[in-house]
N, C-alpha and C positions, 0 to 999 in steps of 0.2 A: 383461488385468488393468490397472486404472487405477493410476497413481502417486498416492499420498496423502502429501503433504509433511508433514502433521501427525504421521504415524506414523514418520517418519524421524528419531528422536531422536539417533542417533549419526551422522547425515549431516553431513559436514564442510562448512562454508561460510565465506566471507570477506565479512562485511557491508560494504555501501557506504553506504546511506542508508535511514532510516526517516522517513516524513513523516506527520503527522497534521493533518487539517483539522477544525475544530470550529465548530459553529453556523453552517454555511454555508447561505446561502439561494440558491435557484435564480435564475439570470439569465434571466428570461422573454423578454428581447430577443434572445437567441441560441437557435437551434434545438438541442434536446437530447432524448434519449430519457427524461431525467428528468421531462419534462413529463407523462409518463404516470402518474407516481407521486403528483402533487399539482397542484392549481391554486391552492393557497394560497401567496402570495408570502412569508408569514412562517414557513412550515414550515422547520425547521432539520435539516440533514444533517451527518453525521460520516463521515470516511473515514480509512483508514490505508493507506499504500503502503510496501512493503518491497522493497528491491533488494539482492541479494547475488550473489557470484560463486562458482562451484564451485572455482576456483583463485585463487591470490593475484592481485590486480589488477596487480601489477608483473611477473608472469611473462608474457613475450610468447608466448602460446599461441594458435594458430589451432585452435579447437575448436568444434564445433557445440553448441548449447544450453548455453553457458557461463554466461549470466547469468539470474538468476531475478527475476521481477517479480510481485508480488501486490498486489491491491487489495481492500479490504473497505469497502463503502459501505453505510450504514444510517441509520435515524432511529428515533425513538421515537413510539409512539402516545400517545393521551391518558391512558392508564393507566400509562405508563412502561415498557411492554414494547418490547424492541428489534425493529424490523422490518428484516430482512436484505434489502437491495436487490440487492447484488452482492457476491460473494465468489469471486474468480477469481484464478488464477495461471497463468503460462506461462514457458517458458524461451526465451531469445533468444540469437542468435549474437553480438550486439554491443550496446554501450550506446546507440548512436544510435537503434536500434529501440525501446528502452525509453523513451527521451526522447519519442519520437513517441506513445507510449501515455500518458505522464504529462501532457503539456501540456494535452490537452483536459479532463482531470479538473478542474483548478482553474478553467478558463475556463467551465465549466458554471455556476459560482457567482459571486455578487457578492463584494465584498471580505469576507474572513472571517479568523479566526485560523488561522494555519498554523504548525506547529512542525516543526523538522527536527533529526534526530539523525544526525550524520555519523560514519562510521567511516573508518579508514585504507585499508581494502581489502586490507591485508596481514596482519591479525591473524586467526588461525584460531579458529573457534568450532565447537562441535557445534551442530546446529540447535536442540537443547533449550536450550543456554546462550543462544543468540541470541534465542530466543523469550522466555525468562525476562527478559533484559535489556530487550527492547523492551516487554514487557507491564508491567513495573514502571515504566518511563518513561511509557508511555501512561496508566497509572493515576494517576501524579503529575499529569499534565497535565489529564486529563479529570475527575479527582476521584472 
């Protein structure tokens, strides 16, 4: 049975970071799998990255799959329909592994608007609450 994070409304989490990239254009000077999605240097992409912990960030716990990382990458077609390119999540044992996943994402693109919402890592949310807070924030930013 697969784990579906969106169905885990009562799942407890401790948010760390939510990041949104807006109107990002591919950097064709760097090799990237995104080149398969367009050859148009003016095509704009959007992405959302979320990181949270299953335990308070300040608890010193040695536990497997403690940190959650998700990425949602998409653009819009000429008719305004959303084209889902990537929607992926995974659990990691430490933050360093997540940073290694995040860094390439923004380097795929030229300079673009990036927005960051930081949390303390010690405040407990249900996954439903966390999702509502981040969706409201993203809606304000992206319009």
